[in-house]
DRENFIZA-147395 format. One record per residue (C-alpha): residue number from 1; residue in one letter; chain; x, y, z negated. Coordinates in Angstrom, 2 decimals. Layout:
residues N
GUTI    nr   rest   kette         X         Y         Z
GUTI   NUM      A       A         X         Y         Z
...
This chain:
residues 512
GUTI    nr   rest   kette         X         Y         Z
GUTI     1      M       A     -1.49      6.31    -19.05
GUTI     2      M       A     -0.89      9.96    -18.38
GUTI     3      I       A     -5.15     11.56    -17.75
GUTI     4      L       A     -4.98     14.82    -16.58
GUTI     5      P       A     -8.30     17.54    -17.83
GUTI     6      Q       A    -10.77     17.72    -15.92
GUTI     7      N       A    -10.34     20.86    -14.12
GUTI     8      L       A     -6.61     20.01    -13.27
GUTI     9      R       A     -8.10     16.32    -11.20
GUTI    10      Y       A    -10.20     19.45     -9.15
GUTI    11      S       A     -8.55     22.15     -8.58
GUTI    12      F       A     -5.45     22.83     -8.66
GUTI    13      S       A     -3.50     23.76     -5.54
GUTI    14      L       A     -0.47     24.95     -3.59
GUTI    15      D       A      0.70     27.60     -5.59
GUTI    16      N       A     -1.60     26.21     -8.80
GUTI    17      T       A      0.25     22.44     -9.47
GUTI    18      P       A     -0.14     20.04    -12.37
GUTI    19      F       A      3.67     18.81    -11.94
GUTI    20      P       A      6.54     20.80     -9.98
GUTI    21      P       A      6.62     20.28     -6.84
GUTI    22      C       A      9.68     18.38     -4.93
GUTI    23      K       A     12.32     20.39     -4.09
GUTI    24      C       A     15.38     20.38     -2.69
GUTI    25      D       A     16.85     22.41     -5.89
GUTI    26      K       A     17.99     19.04     -7.66
GUTI    27      E       A     21.67     18.10     -6.09
GUTI    28      G       A     21.69     14.37     -5.03
GUTI    29      S       A     17.60     14.08     -4.89
GUTI    30      F       A     15.91     12.34     -1.82
GUTI    31      S       A     15.03     15.62     -0.72
GUTI    32      S       A     17.93     17.81     -1.19
GUTI    33      E       A     19.60     15.00      0.76
GUTI    34      S       A     16.94     15.01      3.41
GUTI    35      L       A     17.64     18.81      4.20
GUTI    36      K       A     21.63     18.53      4.11
GUTI    37      T       A     21.42     15.15      5.71
GUTI    38      R       A     18.64     13.42      7.31
GUTI    39      V       A     16.60     15.50      8.47
GUTI    40      P       A     19.45     17.49     10.50
GUTI    41      F       A     20.15     14.10     12.49
GUTI    42      I       A     16.62     13.39     13.12
GUTI    43      V       A     17.39     16.64     15.41
GUTI    44      Q       A     20.13     15.76     17.12
GUTI    45      K       A     18.79     12.50     17.91
GUTI    46      I       A     16.52     14.74     19.81
GUTI    47      I       A     19.07     16.97     21.29
GUTI    48      T       A     20.64     13.67     22.50
GUTI    49      T       A     17.10     12.12     24.08
GUTI    50      V       A     16.67     15.81     25.39
GUTI    51      K       A     19.93     15.58     27.68
GUTI    52      N       A     20.10     11.82     28.42
GUTI    53      H       A     16.32     12.08     30.08
GUTI    54      S       A     16.15     14.66     32.90
GUTI    55      S       A     12.59     16.00     32.09
GUTI    56      S       A      8.99     14.55     31.35
GUTI    57      S       A      6.92     12.90     33.45
GUTI    58      S       A      4.91     15.47     34.84
GUTI    59      S       A      4.85     15.39     38.68
GUTI    60      S       A      6.00     19.60     38.71
GUTI    61      A       A      9.21     18.92     37.18
GUTI    62      T       A     10.46     16.37     39.89
GUTI    63      S       A      9.72     19.32     42.66
GUTI    64      N       A     11.61     21.71     40.25
GUTI    65      P       A     15.37     20.14     38.84
GUTI    66      E       A     16.75     23.88     38.49
GUTI    67      K       A     13.34     25.05     36.05
GUTI    68      V       A     13.14     22.19     34.54
GUTI    69      Q       A     17.18     22.06     33.81
GUTI    70      E       A     16.36     26.12     32.34
GUTI    71      A       A     13.84     24.35     30.24
GUTI    72      Q       A     16.24     21.68     28.42
GUTI    73      N       A     18.36     24.12     27.88
GUTI    74      V       A     15.89     26.41     26.14
GUTI    75      I       A     14.45     23.56     23.95
GUTI    76      I       A     18.98     22.50     23.11
GUTI    77      K       A     19.45     25.91     22.36
GUTI    78      E       A     16.21     26.20     20.03
GUTI    79      L       A     16.59     22.44     18.06
GUTI    80      E       A     19.81     23.66     17.58
GUTI    81      Q       A     19.03     26.92     16.21
GUTI    82      L       A     17.01     24.37     14.07
GUTI    83      I       A     19.38     22.64     12.78
GUTI    84      N       A     21.48     26.43     12.11
GUTI    85      E       A     19.00     27.79     10.13
GUTI    86      M       A     18.32     24.27      7.62
GUTI    87      S       A     22.14     24.98      7.08
GUTI    88      D       A     22.16     28.08      5.50
GUTI    89      P       A     21.07     28.78      1.78
GUTI    90      S       A     19.91     31.95      2.91
GUTI    91      A       A     17.79     31.61      6.00
GUTI    92      T       A     13.98     31.24      4.88
GUTI    93      L       A     10.94     29.64      7.13
GUTI    94      S       A      9.66     31.87      9.95
GUTI    95      L       A      6.53     32.50     11.30
GUTI    96      L       A      6.20     29.64     14.45
GUTI    97      K       A      6.30     31.42     17.67
GUTI    98      E       A      2.40     31.25     19.19
GUTI    99      E       A      3.07     32.43     22.46
GUTI   100      G       A      2.51     29.24     24.62
GUTI   101      D       A      2.07     27.00     21.88
GUTI   102      T       A     -0.85     25.04     22.99
GUTI   103      I       A     -0.70     22.84     20.78
GUTI   104      G       A     -4.32     24.04     19.36
GUTI   105      D       A     -3.47     25.15     15.20
GUTI   106      I       A     -1.01     27.55     15.68
GUTI   107      K       A     -3.20     30.64     14.15
GUTI   108      Q       A     -3.82     28.20     11.40
GUTI   109      C       A     -0.25     27.72     10.63
GUTI   110      N       A      1.02     30.62     10.61
GUTI   111      E       A     -1.97     31.66      8.46
GUTI   112      I       A     -1.36     29.16      5.60
GUTI   113      L       A      2.78     30.32      6.33
GUTI   114      T       A      2.00     33.37      5.16
GUTI   115      Q       A     -1.55     33.01      2.75
GUTI   116      Y       A      1.35     31.17      0.30
GUTI   117      N       A      4.44     33.40      1.04
GUTI   118      F       A      6.52     31.13      2.40
GUTI   119      T       A      8.32     33.19      5.58
GUTI   120      D       A      9.91     34.94      2.29
GUTI   121      K       A     11.29     31.64      0.81
GUTI   122      T       A     14.85     29.44      1.57
GUTI   123      W       A     14.34     26.30      2.99
GUTI   124      V       A     15.61     25.11     -0.56
GUTI   125      E       A     13.10     27.13     -2.20
GUTI   126      T       A      9.67     25.40      0.15
GUTI   127      P       A      7.94     23.12     -1.46
GUTI   128      F       A      9.86     19.60      0.49
GUTI   129      I       A      5.92     18.35      1.81
GUTI   130      I       A      5.66     21.76      3.24
GUTI   131      W       A      8.75     22.34      5.10
GUTI   132      E       A      9.35     19.06      6.50
GUTI   133      T       A      6.05     19.49      7.98
GUTI   134      Y       A      6.82     22.76      8.95
GUTI   135      L       A      9.77     21.86     11.03
GUTI   136      Y       A      7.84     19.07     13.29
GUTI   137      R       A      5.60     20.68     13.80
GUTI   138      R       A      8.21     23.41     15.24
GUTI   139      V       A     10.27     21.20     17.33
GUTI   140      G       A      6.29     20.20     18.54
GUTI   141      G       A      5.85     23.54     19.15
GUTI   142      I       A      9.26     23.94     21.92
GUTI   143      F       A      7.87     21.30     23.48
GUTI   144      A       A      4.78     22.86     23.72
GUTI   145      R       A      5.75     25.95     24.72
GUTI   146      S       A      7.57     23.92     28.18
GUTI   147      K       A      6.05     23.88     31.34
GUTI   148      Y       A      7.63     21.15     31.84
GUTI   149      W       A      9.02     19.06     28.66
GUTI   150      S       A      4.89     19.74     26.99
GUTI   151      D       A      4.67     15.74     27.54
GUTI   152      F       A      7.65     14.46     26.24
GUTI   153      D       A      7.59     12.41     23.26
GUTI   154      Y       A     11.32     12.63     22.04
GUTI   155      F       A     10.37     10.39     19.70
GUTI   156      F       A      8.86      7.41     21.86
GUTI   157      D       A     12.14      5.42     23.00
GUTI   158      Q       A     13.08      4.64     19.05
GUTI   159      K       A      9.51      3.61     18.61
GUTI   160      L       A      9.55      1.01     20.85
GUTI   161      E       A     12.89     -0.90     20.71
GUTI   162      T       A     11.31     -1.17     16.63
GUTI   163      F       A      8.91     -3.10     18.36
GUTI   164      I       A     10.21     -5.18     21.11
GUTI   165      S       A     12.52     -6.40     18.05
GUTI   166      A       A     10.16     -7.68     16.55
GUTI   167      S       A      9.10     -9.84     19.50
GUTI   168      Q       A      9.61    -12.96     17.08
GUTI   169      S       A      6.88    -11.65     14.16
GUTI   170      V       A      4.48    -10.86     17.05
GUTI   171      S       A      4.05    -14.19     18.51
GUTI   172      I       A      3.80    -16.21     15.59
GUTI   173      L       A      1.11    -13.71     14.14
GUTI   174      A       A     -0.22    -13.19     17.37
GUTI   175      K       A     -0.89    -17.51     17.43
GUTI   176      Q       A     -1.86    -17.74     14.36
GUTI   177      T       A     -4.30    -14.91     14.77
GUTI   178      L       A     -6.31    -16.12     17.47
GUTI   179      A       A     -6.33    -19.15     15.71
GUTI   180      D       A     -7.99    -17.06     12.73
GUTI   181      D       A    -10.35    -16.12     15.05
GUTI   182      I       A    -11.23    -18.84     16.93
GUTI   183      A       A    -11.85    -20.81     13.58
GUTI   184      T       A    -14.48    -18.73     12.76
GUTI   185      L       A    -16.10    -18.31     15.76
GUTI   186      K       A    -16.80    -21.86     15.53
GUTI   187      T       A    -17.68    -22.23     11.94
GUTI   188      S       A    -20.08    -20.10      9.46
GUTI   189      T       A    -18.78    -21.76      5.93
GUTI   190      S       A    -15.85    -20.32      4.79
GUTI   191      T       A    -15.80    -19.19      1.63
GUTI   192      N       A    -15.40    -15.68     -0.20
GUTI   193      A       A    -12.40    -17.44     -1.95
GUTI   194      D       A    -11.15    -18.34      1.32
GUTI   195      D       A    -11.58    -14.83      2.50
GUTI   196      S       A    -10.46    -13.43     -0.35
GUTI   197      E       A     -6.54    -15.02     -0.03
GUTI   198      N       A     -6.57    -14.60      3.86
GUTI   199      F       A     -7.87    -10.58      3.35
GUTI   200      A       A     -4.84    -10.16      1.17
GUTI   201      G       A     -2.67    -11.67      3.50
GUTI   202      V       A     -3.99     -9.10      6.06
GUTI   203      L       A     -3.52     -6.25      3.47
GUTI   204      K       A     -0.13     -7.19      2.38
GUTI   205      G       A      0.79     -7.12      6.16
GUTI   206      S       A     -0.33     -4.38      6.95
GUTI   207      L       A      1.34     -2.92      3.15
GUTI   208      W       A      5.31     -4.46      4.12
GUTI   209      G       A      4.80     -2.89      7.84
GUTI   210      N       A      5.20      0.58      6.50
GUTI   211      Q       A      9.18     -0.29      5.71
GUTI   212      N       A      9.66     -0.08      9.79
GUTI   213      D       A      9.58      3.57      8.99
GUTI   214      L       A     12.11      5.93     11.10
GUTI   215      S       A     11.34      8.84      9.73
GUTI   216      M       A     12.87      7.64      6.55
GUTI   217      F       A     16.01      5.31      8.02
GUTI   218      P       A     16.62      7.15     11.77
GUTI   219      D       A     19.36      4.63     11.88
GUTI   220      F       A     17.11      2.12     11.95
GUTI   221      D       A     17.52     -0.22     14.80
GUTI   222      G       A     16.51     -3.88     16.07
GUTI   223      D       A     19.51     -6.05     14.01
GUTI   224      D       A     17.81     -4.05     11.03
GUTI   225      F       A     14.44     -5.38     11.54
GUTI   226      N       A     15.28     -8.61     11.73
GUTI   227      Q       A     17.44     -7.83      8.21
GUTI   228      M       A     14.88     -7.25      6.50
GUTI   229      Q       A     12.43     -9.88      7.57
GUTI   230      E       A     14.74    -11.71      6.38
GUTI   231      K       A     15.12     -9.83      3.00
GUTI   232      R       A     11.79     -9.98      3.00
GUTI   233      Q       A     11.67    -14.08      2.71
GUTI   234      Q       A     14.35    -14.05      0.28
GUTI   235      S       A     12.79    -15.49     -3.79
GUTI   236      E       A     16.36    -15.30     -4.98
GUTI   237      A       A     16.67    -11.61     -4.64
GUTI   238      S       A     13.42    -11.09     -6.53
GUTI   239      S       A     14.76    -13.64     -9.18
GUTI   240      A       A     17.41    -11.75    -10.01
GUTI   241      I       A     15.91     -8.36    -10.32
GUTI   242      A       A     13.36    -10.25    -12.56
GUTI   243      S       A     15.93    -11.53    -14.65
GUTI   244      K       A     17.79     -7.36    -14.56
GUTI   245      A       A     14.22     -6.54    -16.28
GUTI   246      Q       A     14.25     -9.20    -18.89
GUTI   247      S       A     17.20     -8.55    -19.99
GUTI   248      I       A     16.02     -5.08    -20.71
GUTI   249      V       A     13.42     -5.85    -21.87
GUTI   250      D       A     15.22     -8.09    -24.33
GUTI   251      G       A     17.50     -6.13    -25.76
GUTI   252      Q       A     15.23     -3.80    -27.15
GUTI   253      D       A     14.45     -3.56    -30.97
GUTI   254      D       A     13.25     -7.31    -32.23
GUTI   255      D       A     10.22     -6.72    -34.86
GUTI   256      D       A      9.19    -10.55    -35.44
GUTI   257      D       A      5.65     -8.26    -35.26
GUTI   258      D       A      6.71     -7.14    -31.43
GUTI   259      N       A      7.27    -10.58    -30.01
GUTI   260      D       A      3.91    -10.64    -28.32
GUTI   261      E       A      3.82     -7.08    -27.17
GUTI   262      K       A      7.14     -7.96    -26.08
GUTI   263      K       A      6.28    -10.81    -23.98
GUTI   264      D       A      3.26     -9.52    -22.40
GUTI   265      T       A      6.09     -6.57    -21.27
GUTI   266      N       A      8.12     -8.79    -20.20
GUTI   267      D       A      5.34    -10.66    -18.10
GUTI   268      K       A      4.24     -7.39    -16.27
GUTI   269      V       A      8.24     -5.89    -15.30
GUTI   270      Q       A      8.72     -9.45    -13.93
GUTI   271      T       A      6.16     -9.85    -12.35
GUTI   272      A       A      5.51     -6.27    -10.96
GUTI   273      L       A      9.39     -6.50     -9.26
GUTI   274      A       A      8.84     -9.80     -8.76
GUTI   275      T       A      6.70     -9.73     -6.18
GUTI   276      K       A      7.89     -5.55     -5.94
GUTI   277      I       A      4.62     -4.77     -5.45
GUTI   278      L       A      4.41     -2.14     -8.90
GUTI   279      E       A      0.58     -1.67     -9.08
GUTI   280      D       A     -1.17     -4.27     -7.17
GUTI   281      H       A     -5.09     -3.05     -7.00
GUTI   282      S       A     -5.89     -5.79     -3.78
GUTI   283      P       A     -8.76     -7.69     -5.87
GUTI   284      Q       A    -10.67     -4.35     -6.79
GUTI   285      I       A    -10.65     -3.98     -3.26
GUTI   286      W       A    -11.41     -6.76     -2.48
GUTI   287      Q       A    -13.98     -7.06     -4.71
GUTI   288      Y       A    -15.45     -4.11     -3.51
GUTI   289      L       A    -15.36     -5.30     -0.51
GUTI   290      K       A    -17.38     -8.64     -1.02
GUTI   291      N       A    -20.00     -6.84     -2.48
GUTI   292      N       A    -20.74     -3.30     -0.48
GUTI   293      V       A    -19.36     -3.67      2.67
GUTI   294      K       A    -21.16     -5.93      5.76
GUTI   295      N       A    -20.81     -4.55      9.22
GUTI   296      G       A    -19.66     -1.30      7.59
GUTI   297      R       A    -17.10      1.40      8.92
GUTI   298      I       A    -13.41      1.38      8.04
GUTI   299      D       A    -11.40      3.65      8.74
GUTI   300      I       A     -7.36      3.74      9.44
GUTI   301      V       A     -5.53      6.62      8.72
GUTI   302      L       A     -1.57      5.50     10.63
GUTI   303      D       A      1.76      6.04      9.84
GUTI   304      N       A      4.52      4.34     11.94
GUTI   305      A       A      4.07      3.19     15.50
GUTI   306      G       A      5.32     -0.25     16.87
GUTI   307      Y       A      5.23     -3.15     14.80
GUTI   308      E       A      3.41     -1.51     11.46
GUTI   309      L       A      1.55     -0.11     14.16
GUTI   310      Y       A      0.70     -3.58     15.38
GUTI   311      M       A     -0.27     -4.71     11.59
GUTI   312      D       A     -2.74     -2.63     11.26
GUTI   313      L       A     -4.72     -3.90     14.44
GUTI   314      L       A     -4.46     -8.02     12.30
GUTI   315      L       A     -6.13     -5.74      9.83
GUTI   316      A       A     -8.66     -4.46     11.41
GUTI   317      N       A     -9.36     -6.97     14.03
GUTI   318      W       A     -9.64     -9.64     10.38
GUTI   319      L       A    -11.81     -6.89      9.46
GUTI   320      T       A    -14.12     -6.93     11.87
GUTI   321      T       A    -14.15    -10.87     13.20
GUTI   322      H       A    -14.94    -11.31      9.92
GUTI   323      G       A    -17.95     -9.23     10.10
GUTI   324      Y       A    -16.79     -6.46      6.86
GUTI   325      A       A    -16.12     -3.60     10.05
GUTI   326      K       A    -19.46     -2.81     12.85
GUTI   327      V       A    -16.55     -0.43     13.41
GUTI   328      V       A    -12.98      0.90     12.53
GUTI   329      Y       A    -12.00      4.35     13.91
GUTI   330      F       A     -7.54      4.90     14.00
GUTI   331      H       A     -6.69      7.88     12.88
GUTI   332      C       A     -3.36      8.94     14.60
GUTI   333      K       A     -1.39     12.19     15.32
GUTI   334      R       A     -1.78     14.35     18.30
GUTI   335      I       A      2.12     15.19     18.52
GUTI   336      P       A      5.05     13.46     17.54
GUTI   337      W       A      5.08     12.85     14.29
GUTI   338      Y       A      8.05     12.34     11.34
GUTI   339      V       A      9.70      9.85     13.98
GUTI   340      S       A      7.52      7.08     14.71
GUTI   341      D       A      4.46      8.17     13.49
GUTI   342      V       A      1.59      6.69     16.11
GUTI   343      C       A      0.13      8.68     18.80
GUTI   344      K       A     -2.86      7.93     21.12
GUTI   345      P       A     -0.34      6.56     23.79
GUTI   346      D       A      2.27      3.95     21.50
GUTI   347      F       A     -1.66      2.85     20.95
GUTI   348      Y       A     -2.67      2.92     23.88
GUTI   349      W       A      0.81      1.12     25.20
GUTI   350      I       A      0.49     -2.59     22.68
GUTI   351      L       A     -2.72     -3.04     24.18
GUTI   352      N       A     -1.61     -2.54     27.80
GUTI   353      D       A      1.36     -3.07     27.83
GUTI   354      S       A      3.33     -4.58     24.90
GUTI   355      P       A      2.81     -8.70     25.98
GUTI   356      S       A      4.44     -7.61     29.80
GUTI   357      Q       A      7.24     -5.79     28.26
GUTI   358      Y       A      7.96     -9.29     26.00
GUTI   359      R       A      8.17    -11.13     29.64
GUTI   360      Q       A     10.30     -8.66     31.06
GUTI   361      Q       A     12.98     -8.78     27.49
GUTI   362      R       A     12.47    -11.01     25.15
GUTI   363      Q       A     10.86    -13.96     26.41
GUTI   364      N       A     13.68    -16.08     25.03
GUTI   365      M       A     12.79    -15.00     22.11
GUTI   366      V       A      9.12    -15.04     21.59
GUTI   367      A       A      7.00    -18.02     19.94
GUTI   368      E       A      6.11    -20.78     22.88
GUTI   369      G       A      2.81    -19.85     23.02
GUTI   370      G       A      3.59    -15.73     21.42
GUTI   371      I       A      2.70    -13.80     24.46
GUTI   372      E       A     -0.26    -15.80     25.64
GUTI   373      A       A     -1.41    -15.58     22.57
GUTI   374      L       A     -1.11    -11.29     22.29
GUTI   375      E       A     -2.41    -11.40     25.30
GUTI   376      V       A     -5.55    -12.33     24.48
GUTI   377      L       A     -5.87    -10.40     21.69
GUTI   378      T       A     -4.80     -7.27     23.14
GUTI   379      Q       A     -7.43     -8.18     25.77
GUTI   380      K       A    -10.01     -8.36     22.74
GUTI   381      W       A     -8.77     -5.31     21.59
GUTI   382      K       A     -9.46     -2.78     24.34
GUTI   383      T       A    -12.96     -4.40     24.83
GUTI   384      Y       A    -13.16     -3.27     21.45
GUTI   385      L       A    -12.35      0.03     22.65
GUTI   386      E       A    -14.41      0.36     25.49
GUTI   387      N       A    -17.72     -0.67     23.16
GUTI   388      G       A    -17.59      1.42     20.88
GUTI   389      T       A    -16.66     -0.92     18.50
GUTI   390      W       A    -12.98      0.46     17.19
GUTI   391      K       A    -12.58      4.08     18.23
GUTI   392      L       A     -9.56      6.32     18.24
GUTI   393      E       A     -9.08     10.09     17.41
GUTI   394      D       A     -6.57     12.71     16.48
GUTI   395      D       A     -7.87     15.14     14.83
GUTI   396      L       A     -5.03     18.05     14.62
GUTI   397      F       A     -5.56     18.37     10.43
GUTI   398      W       A     -3.45     15.60     10.60
GUTI   399      T       A     -0.14     17.10     11.99
GUTI   400      G       A     -0.84     20.35     10.00
GUTI   401      L       A      0.58     21.96      7.23
GUTI   402      L       A     -1.64     21.34      3.96
GUTI   403      P       A     -2.28     18.36      1.64
GUTI   404      F       A     -5.08     16.15      1.57
GUTI   405      H       A     -6.38     17.94     -1.33
GUTI   406      Y       A     -7.36     20.38      1.13
GUTI   407      L       A     -8.97     17.96      3.82
GUTI   408      P       A    -12.80     19.02      2.52
GUTI   409      E       A    -12.50     23.07      2.45
GUTI   410      N       A    -10.01     22.85      5.82
GUTI   411      A       A    -10.74     20.19      7.72
GUTI   412      N       A    -14.55     20.27      7.23
GUTI   413      Q       A    -16.23     19.08     10.60
GUTI   414      L       A    -13.70     15.51      9.84
GUTI   415      W       A    -14.85     15.36      6.59
GUTI   416      T       A    -18.32     15.78      6.74
GUTI   417      E       A    -18.53     14.10      9.64
GUTI   418      E       A    -16.55     11.38      9.45
GUTI   419      L       A    -14.92     10.61      6.67
GUTI   420      T       A    -17.75     10.90      3.89
GUTI   421      K       A    -19.74      8.42      6.03
GUTI   422      S       A    -16.43      6.12      6.10
GUTI   423      D       A    -17.25      2.44      3.70
GUTI   424      L       A    -13.88      2.25      2.90
GUTI   425      V       A    -10.90      5.44      3.87
GUTI   426      I       A     -7.59      3.33      4.41
GUTI   427      F       A     -4.30      5.66      4.29
GUTI   428      K       A     -1.22      3.92      5.64
GUTI   429      G       A      2.54      4.60      4.47
GUTI   430      D       A      4.52      7.41      2.88
GUTI   431      L       A      4.30     10.40      4.36
GUTI   432      N       A     -0.17     10.10      3.84
GUTI   433      F       A      0.94      9.07      0.53
GUTI   434      R       A      2.64     11.82     -0.63
GUTI   435      K       A      0.18     14.68      1.22
GUTI   436      L       A     -2.11     12.38     -1.02
GUTI   437      T       A     -0.51     13.28     -4.27
GUTI   438      H       A      0.42     16.85     -3.47
GUTI   439      D       A      4.42     15.11     -3.42
GUTI   440      L       A      4.78     16.57     -6.69
GUTI   441      S       A      6.59     15.02     -9.34
GUTI   442      W       A      4.51     13.46    -11.07
GUTI   443      D       A      4.80     11.62    -14.20
GUTI   444      P       A      4.89      8.23    -12.89
GUTI   445      S       A      1.58      7.10    -15.49
GUTI   446      V       A     -0.81      9.21    -13.87
GUTI   447      P       A     -3.54      7.40    -12.40
GUTI   448      F       A     -3.93      7.76     -8.75
GUTI   449      A       A     -7.27      8.72     -8.72
GUTI   450      D       A     -6.45     12.14    -10.76
GUTI   451      A       A     -3.73     12.92     -8.74
GUTI   452      I       A     -5.62     12.75     -5.27
GUTI   453      G       A     -8.07     15.19     -6.90
GUTI   454      P       A    -11.31     16.60     -4.93
GUTI   455      L       A     -9.99     13.43     -2.66
GUTI   456      A       A    -11.65     11.08     -6.04
GUTI   457      S       A    -14.44     13.17     -6.39
GUTI   458      K       A    -18.06     12.19     -6.44
GUTI   459      S       A    -19.43     16.31     -6.04
GUTI   460      I       A    -17.90     15.76     -3.05
GUTI   461      F       A    -19.08     12.56     -1.67
GUTI   462      A       A    -15.76     11.39     -0.90
GUTI   463      P       A    -15.28      7.99     -0.04
GUTI   464      P       A    -13.14      4.86     -1.88
GUTI   465      I       A     -9.87      5.13     -0.76
GUTI   466      V       A     -7.09      3.42     -0.40
GUTI   467      S       A     -3.46      4.18      0.16
GUTI   468      L       A     -1.03      0.79      1.34
GUTI   469      R       A      2.81      2.49      0.90
GUTI   470      T       A      6.21      1.21      0.21
GUTI   471      T       A      7.70      4.28     -1.89
GUTI   472      K       A     10.43      6.13      0.30
GUTI   473      A       A      9.89      9.04     -1.69
GUTI   474      D       A     10.84     10.54     -5.27
GUTI   475      T       A      6.67     10.94     -5.66
GUTI   476      V       A      5.26      7.92     -7.37
GUTI   477      V       A      1.72      7.21     -9.61
GUTI   478      N       A     -0.34      4.90    -10.82
GUTI   479      V       A      3.02      3.10    -11.76
GUTI   480      D       A      3.66      1.62    -15.13
GUTI   481      S       A      6.22      3.62    -17.28
GUTI   482      D       A      8.07      0.15    -19.00
GUTI   483      I       A      7.92     -1.36    -15.05
GUTI   484      Y       A      9.15      2.73    -13.98
GUTI   485      K       A     12.27      2.64    -16.90
GUTI   486      A       A     12.94     -0.54    -15.72
GUTI   487      L       A     13.75     -0.58    -12.16
GUTI   488      D       A     15.86      3.43    -13.07
GUTI   489      D       A     17.77      1.39    -15.70
GUTI   490      S       A     18.64     -1.63    -12.76
GUTI   491      E       A     18.42      0.20     -9.86
GUTI   492      P       A     19.49      3.46     -9.04
GUTI   493      G       A     18.07      4.38     -5.39
GUTI   494      W       A     14.80      2.12     -5.59
GUTI   495      L       A     12.67      5.44     -5.19
GUTI   496      T       A     13.86      5.78     -1.61
GUTI   497      S       A     14.66      2.22     -0.77
GUTI   498      G       A     11.14      1.43      1.11
GUTI   499      S       A     11.84     -1.93     -1.45
GUTI   500      Y       A      9.23     -1.68     -3.42
GUTI   501      S       A      5.50     -0.11     -3.21
GUTI   502      T       A      2.72      0.41     -4.15
GUTI   503      I       A     -1.78     -0.95     -3.60
GUTI   504      L       A     -3.76      1.90     -5.17
GUTI   505      F       A     -7.67      2.67     -4.73
GUTI   506      S       A    -10.13      5.17     -5.77
GUTI   507      N       A    -13.87      4.24     -5.63
GUTI   508      P       A    -15.95      7.30     -6.83
GUTI   509      R       A    -19.36      5.56     -5.63
GUTI   510      S       A    -18.33      3.23     -8.62
GUTI   511      D       A    -21.05      3.05    -11.44
GUTI   512      N       A    -18.00      3.10    -14.19
């Protein structure tokens, strides 16, 4: 395992990194294909959505149809220009338009673009995490500057459909969760062993919910969701992959003295590939939680809306019901972001509207008693919000251009007044992982704590941090080199398939 020198762990910046940032200059890479195909497709889909809607929901829109149409044309023109820029090898990133941008961070964004000379770089030359974040912020500004479209979520219909399509799983889990809640209230005799197993279940449920990512799979629909769920339940595929890994290991030089080591390597590779969790720190997370957190504060930095958000709510519900969390802070995005990221209306929609939506559209596809269970759960969650047990926040840093290494410096209030006071901060998903680790072309064996830099530093009171991520981009850390090689040799494209995952933990408050 590669360990970074101490001075590199905590001090590197956008223009001084220990490994090169992921860029689009390598033909066939995920970042290159994203610039050429995936992200332009997403922007084109926004254009289609705008054309299919007469306006946002604002009341002023209905009385000014001509103005609405004019604003619609402006938005479409700017989005088309954005697509053209992405395909132009000589185009550089431009400053974001400030006039009329009401989001609230326009000056900070432009200062970053200028400070690090990104306006002098082409899209290909710009780090992937910067140009992709810049694109979604620029799209947000296009809508924010429009009187008639400023409150329009151009991704909402897609987010809604993925949740509706998950009705069977949602309703079954609602019934199971409600039964667990009732049992917990009736008895105080649950053991640590019971809690350990149940915690692992809800944690991994939240982990695998991250597969539902519309920014990585923009064509994802209800049928895809159901197929994905079926695949998750098929052990045959895992066994086949494990067999591949075994053949790779068995094909290595066979020294008698190395037999035990080779067997250990083989077991390690097979276990990781069969479970599809390449590094699993959940036992360490549980030990920390069990021994250190009672009626504490848990923060969850959310990723995708819909089914993944629902799984995150089930995790928060378990932590609250079982007494580990007295308060849970959810952190979402303030503007539509990376297609399916959670905004406040998405959060409130699950609590307020999801049961009735299921009654209207999918009653025949919902488990018996599932809607009623979901109604009880969502009412309980609304009460949590009302009495302050759960809190929902949307700091603008989460939709800014900077990686999370800059949290202590550039979002001081969020860091000092919020996150450092947490007993555990859970970062969900691929984008949050990329921002935690600076989206570099890391040696995959670099430890997670090294890769997140200052966020693992005891000297600035960093909290314990968990990353739950299914791999959908080229950046990966804390993965054993034998496991990484086995996948590279047997399964091209595994890094961006969403089929594999990591559960990683950093605890700077540990005495170790």
